[in-house]
C-alpha positions in Angstrom: -21.0 26.7 36.6 -17.5 25.7 36.0 -17.7 23.3 38.7 -21.1 21.6 37.4 -19.4 21.0 33.9 -16.5 19.5 35.5 -18.5 17.2 37.5 -20.1 15.7 34.6 -16.7 15.7 33.0 -15.6 13.7 35.5 -18.7 11.5 35.5 -18.7 10.9 32.2 -14.7 10.4 31.0 -12.9 7.5 32.6 -9.7 9.3 31.2 -10.2 12.4 32.9 -7.5 12.0 35.6 -5.0 10.6 33.1 -5.0 13.9 31.3 -5.5 16.2 33.8 -2.3 14.8 35.9 0.5 17.5 36.0 3.9 16.6 34.0 6.2 19.5 34.8 5.7 23.1 33.5 8.3 22.3 30.9 5.8 19.5 29.1 2.7 21.7 30.2 3.6 24.5 28.2 4.5 21.9 24.9 0.8 20.0 25.4 3.0 17.3 27.1 4.8 16.2 23.9 5.6 12.7 24.6 9.2 13.3 22.8 10.4 16.2 25.0 13.1 15.7 27.8 13.5 17.3 30.8 14.0 16.6 34.6 10.0 15.4 34.6 10.9 12.5 32.3 10.2 10.1 34.2 6.1 11.5 34.2 6.0 10.9 30.1 7.4 8.9 28.1 10.5 6.7 29.6 12.8 6.4 26.8 13.4 10.3 26.9 15.1 9.6 30.0 18.4 8.0 27.8 18.8 12.0 26.5 19.5 12.7 30.4 23.6 12.3 31.0 23.0 13.4 35.0 20.9 13.1 38.0 18.1 14.7 38.0 14.9 16.2 40.1 11.6 17.7 39.1 8.9 19.5 41.4 5.9 21.0 40.7 2.4 22.4 41.5 -0.8 22.8 39.1 -4.1 24.9 39.7 -6.8 22.9 37.9 -9.1 25.6 35.9 -8.2 28.0 38.9 -11.4 26.1 40.9 -10.7 26.6 45.1 -9.4 23.2 46.1 -8.8 21.2 42.7 -4.9 20.9 42.8 -2.2 18.3 41.5 1.6 18.0 42.4 4.4 16.2 41.2 7.7 14.9 42.0 9.8 13.3 39.2 13.6 12.1 39.7 15.9 10.8 36.8 19.0 8.6 37.7 21.3 7.6 34.7 23.6 4.9 35.2 25.7 2.6 32.8 23.2 -0.1 32.3 20.2 1.8 32.7 18.1 5.1 33.3 16.2 4.7 36.3 13.3 6.7 37.1 10.8 7.5 40.0 7.3 9.4 39.1 5.0 10.6 41.7 1.7 12.4 41.0 -1.6 13.4 42.5 -4.6 15.3 41.2 -8.2 16.4 42.3 -9.9 17.3 45.2 -9.0 16.5 49.2 -12.6 14.4 48.8 -11.4 12.8 45.5 -7.3 12.3 44.8 -6.0 10.4 42.0 -2.7 9.3 42.8 -0.1 7.7 40.8 3.0 5.9 41.7 5.6 5.1 38.4 9.1 3.1 38.4 10.6 3.5 34.8 13.6 2.2 33.1 15.2 3.4 29.7 17.9 2.1 27.9 19.8 3.0 24.5 19.4 -0.1 22.1 21.4 1.4 19.4 23.3 5.1 18.7 19.9 6.7 17.5 17.1 4.1 19.0 15.9 4.1 22.9 13.6 2.0 24.3 11.9 2.8 28.2 8.9 0.9 30.0 6.9 2.4 32.6 5.4 0.6 35.8 2.4 2.3 37.8 0.9 2.3 40.6 -2.7 3.9 40.3 -4.7 4.4 43.2 -8.7 6.5 42.9 -8.9 7.6 46.6 -12.5 8.9 48.0 -13.9 9.8 51.4 -16.1 7.5 52.7 -18.5 5.7 52.1 -17.0 5.8 49.0 -14.6 3.0 47.7 -11.2 3.4 47.0 -10.1 2.0 43.4 -6.5 0.7 42.4 -4.8 -0.5 39.7 -1.6 -1.6 38.0 -0.7 -0.9 34.5 2.4 -0.4 32.0 3.3 2.1 29.8 5.9 1.6 26.8 7.9 4.5 24.9 10.4 4.7 22.1 12.5 7.7 20.7 14.9 7.6 17.1 17.0 10.1 16.1 16.9 10.5 12.7 19.1 13.0 12.0 20.8 16.0 14.1 17.7 17.6 13.4 15.1 15.2 13.5 13.9 13.0 16.2 10.7 10.6 16.5 8.8 9.2 19.6 6.1 6.6 20.2 4.5 6.5 23.5 1.4 3.8 24.4 -0.1 4.0 27.9 -1.8 0.9 29.3 -0.5 -1.4 26.5 -2.1 -4.2 29.0 -5.3 -2.7 29.4 -5.5 -3.0 32.8 -8.8 -1.8 34.9 -9.4 0.5 37.7 -10.5 -2.5 40.3 -13.3 -1.7 42.9 -15.5 -4.0 45.5 -18.5 -4.1 43.4 -16.9 -4.3 40.0 -14.1 -2.9 37.7 -14.0 0.9 36.1 -12.4 1.3 32.8 -8.7 2.5 32.6 -8.4 3.9 29.0 -5.5 3.1 26.9 -3.7 6.3 24.7 -1.1 6.7 22.0 0.7 9.5 20.9 3.3 9.7 18.0 5.2 12.8 18.0 8.3 14.3 15.5 10.8 17.5 16.7 12.5 19.6 14.2 15.2 21.5 15.6 15.8 24.6 13.0 18.8 25.9 15.1 20.0 25.7 19.1 17.4 28.1 20.1 14.5 26.9 18.0 12.9 24.0 17.9 9.2 22.7 16.7 7.3 19.6 17.7 4.4 18.4 16.7 2.1 15.1 18.1 -0.8 13.1 17.1 -2.7 11.6 20.5 -5.3 9.6 20.6 -7.2 8.3 23.7 -9.6 5.6 23.8 -13.3 6.8 23.3 -12.2 10.1 22.4 -11.2 12.3 19.7 -8.1 12.3 18.4 -5.9 15.3 18.9 -3.3 17.2 16.6 -0.8 19.2 19.0 1.6 21.4 17.7 4.6 23.3 19.5 7.6 25.8 19.3 10.2 26.5 22.0 12.5 29.4 21.5 15.6 30.1 23.5 16.1 33.9 24.3 19.4 33.4 25.7 20.8 30.5 27.8 18.7 31.7 30.6 15.8 32.3 29.4 13.3 30.3 27.3 9.8 30.8 25.8 7.2 27.7 24.7 3.8 27.4 23.4 1.4 25.1 21.6 -2.1 24.2 20.7 -4.1 21.2 21.4 -6.6 20.4 19.0 -9.0 17.9 21.2 -10.3 19.3 23.9 -9.1 22.7 22.5 -6.4 23.9 24.8 -3.8 26.6 24.2 -0.5 26.4 26.2 2.3 28.8 26.9 5.5 29.0 29.2 8.6 31.1 30.1 11.6 29.6 31.7 14.2 30.8 33.5 17.2 29.0 34.2 19.6 31.2 36.5 22.3 28.2 36.5 23.2 24.7 34.9 21.9 23.0 38.1 18.5 25.0 39.0 15.6 25.4 36.9 12.2 27.3 37.4 9.4 26.7 34.8 6.2 28.6 34.6 3.3 28.0 32.5 -0.4 28.0 31.7 -3.0 25.8 30.0 -6.2 27.3 29.2 -9.2 25.2 28.0 -11.8 26.8 25.9 -14.6 26.0 28.2 -12.6 25.0 31.9 -10.3 28.0 32.0 -7.1 28.2 32.9 -4.7 26.1 34.8 -1.5 27.9 35.9 1.6 25.5 36.9 5.0 26.4 38.3 8.0 23.8 38.3 11.6 23.9 40.0 14.2 21.1 39.1 17.9 20.8 39.8 20.2 18.8 37.3 23.3 17.6 38.7 26.5 19.1 37.3 
């Protein structure tokens, strides 16, 4: 029954692949907040890379709705330099017969001690087995972050700002635009709250609150809620050292069920 519902969703919702891509377990547990900086920043808002001072790599895997064969995986690399922060992101989601593959090159820079900008160039390829044709596209994303105070941060992120389409031999397929506006409030070094407004083209807007609680330097708890579609997310992070990161998360869709994910990260000291 879940597979039947999913197939209808795929057929009717052109932005499904965008929303069901994997963004790394730290972000997954926080409803993919575009303000959150981590070793997976190359997969989300590129401007958040400016918060990272060291080379980092993230590797993630996810089972979508625990449906056999429906999986997602990602690789994220962040390289800070004196002039720019450079990031590379690779994402793949779907079945073996139908995969949504994405490659992104990210550039970010501090415009001011409080303001940062990031640009992401994406190559998207929807690959289907014969007799169906592959569909390809190039798109551009733009992100901003602003630190109001030591406790308050703001972010804005737009996907596919030029509204490019997915192209195939017989025509075009909609490649939806989306926008995200976020605010973070850090109560202390151990407790942070996040609130994001997200709007995907031709879909209802969503309000996404999230919390992160640092139990200790090695243990972090995360949880969030997404209003449309209704999704609860939660996760736990275990960081045995400053360099190595292990994150586990689960997103629970009100109809399609669970999407567990696991991520490994390395941050150069």
